[in-house]
N, C-alpha and C positions, 0 to 999 in steps of 0.2 A: 740332570737326566735329559739326554738328547732325544729328540723325537723325529722319526722317519715316518712319513705317511706314504704308503705304497699303493700301487694299483691306480694311479692317477692317469687320466688321458683327456679329460674334457677341459679345454682352455678356460672357460668361465669359472668352473668349479675350482680349478687350480689357482686362479687369481683370488677367489674368495678365501681359499685356504691360506694363501700367503698373507693376505691382509689381516685375517682374523687369528690365525694360529702361529704364523711365523715358524714353520717347521725347520729343523736343521737340515733335513734332506727330503727330496721328492723322489719317490720310487716309480719307475716306469718299467712295465713288464713286457719283455720281448719273447715270450713263450707263446707260440701261436695257438695252443690249445686252451689258454687261459681266457676267461670271459672279460678280462681286463687288459687284453692285448692292445698295445699301442700301435696305431696305424701310422704309416709314413706321411699320411695326409696332414697330420698336425705337427710334423717335425719342425717346420720353420717357426711356427708360433711358440712351441715349447722350447726350442733351442735358445730363444732370446731371454727366457726366464733366468733370473740371476741366482735363484736358490740352487745349491749343489744337487745335481741329478744323479740318481743311482739307477743304472740299467740292470735289470734282472734277467738272467739267462739260464737256460736249462740244457746242458749237454750240447751247446751250439759249437759249430766250427769257428775257429778263431777269426777267419776273414769276416764272417757275419758280425762278430762282436766288434771288430775294428771299424767296420762300416757304420755301425750304430753310434759309436763314440763320436765320429765326425758329424753324423746326421743330426744327433740330438744334443751335442756338446755335453757328453757325460763326464762326471767327475769320479765316479766310483763304479766298479763292475762287481755285481753280486752274483756269484755262481751258485745256483740253486739245485744243481743236478748231482751227478756222480763224478764230477771233474776231479781227476787225480792230481797229486802234487806235480807230476811231470807236465800235465796240461797247464797248470797255473804257472809253472816256471817258464814254459814256452810263451805264454801270454805276456808275462812280465818282460820278456825280451823284446816284445813288439809294441809296448805301450808303457807310459809312465803313470797311468791312472791307478788309483788305489783299488785293491781287490779285497772283497769280503767272501768268505766261504761259508755257505749255509750247511749246517749239520742237522739232518732230519732225525728227530728223537722219537724213539718208540718207548721201550721200557727202561733202557739203560744206555750208557755211552762208554765205549772202550777208549779211554783217553789216549792210550798209546797210539791208536790209529790216527790221531790228529797231530802228532809231533812233527811230521814232515811238512806240514803246512805253516808252522810257526814263523819261519824266516821269510815266507813268501807273501803273507797276507797282512792287512791292517787289522781286521777284526774277524772273529767268528760270529755267526748269527745262528741261534738255536731256534728251530721251528718244529712244529708237530709233524711227524712222519705221515705222509699221505700220498696216494698214487697220483694225485693231481699236482704235486709239488707246491704245496701251500694253498692258502685261501680256504682252508677247511672250516675255519671258525671254531676249531677245537684246541683245547690246551693239552699239553703233555704234563707229566708230573715234574714240576720245577725242582723238587727235592734232589733230583739227580745232579743239578747244577751246584749244589752245596759242596760237592767234592771236586769242583773245577780246580785243576792243579796248576794252571798257567798264570803268568802275570798279564798276558795279552788280554785286552778288553774284549767284551762281547756284547751283542745286542740280543734282546729277547723278542720272540714273535710267537704267533699261534694262539688264536682265540682271545686275544686281549680285547676288553671292552671297557665301558665307563667305570664299572665296579672293580676293575683290576688294579687300580692305582695303589691301594694299601698293600696288596700282595706284592706288587712290584717293588715298593719301598722296603718291605720286609726282606725280600730277596737281596736287594742292594745292601742292606745292613749285614747280611751273612756272606754275600759275595760282592765285594766292592769293585770287582772287575767289570760288573755290569755297568755299561756306559750309556745305554739307551734302549728304546723300545721301537718296534716296527708295527705300526698300526694299519689295519686293512679292513677285512670283511665285516667285522662287527661295528664298524663306523660308517656303513654305507646305506644309502637309500636304494641304490641299484648298483650292479657291478660297474666300478669305475667312477661312481658319483658319491662323494663323501658327504656325510651329515656334519656340517660345520659345528653345530651346537653340541653334538655328542663329543666331538674332538675337543672343543673348548672346555667342556665339563671335565674331561679326563686330564687335560693339561692343568687346569686350576687345582684339581685334587693332588696331582703330583707336586706342583709348586707349594701347595698348602700343607703337604705332608699327611693327607688323609686319603 
């Protein structure tokens, strides 16, 4: 089970995270309305970090996305808004970075609406539907994912906390396309500042199968 820790922006906190947790991905939010928005002031410091960095964007113009790739040395582009397959296709023509498409889940998912993304993205990421585009600390009903019809891997987000490890593992057993989790607001002491001990507890439970 891979781990992405999102909403990072404090260099010292990031270094502690890398040393103690060794996440598979580091998430950087470039949505200006988010309390975890990453300022260009820390770009040079974050750029040098060797952990693969995921840039989170919400309905941004492509030139802005391309600029952040260079500024922060991004490896993955996570599209968290209403970006269409046409948008994703245009973006792919201008960069070789991997692309993830976030699907905001309310009560159900119309799987047919996702088929046009399949050949364009690396993974889907399922998150709780919210007007703020994530960071709500709320879970959606994971049972909707039990009917996931594609072979493509996906990540799980939305309200995950220390106690979620067993539920995550249960979902993995019924939906083996689940390749990782996206951890954010429930592991924070303040927006953008992660509690390393809470993250360590979650990781240990995932590894231990509890």
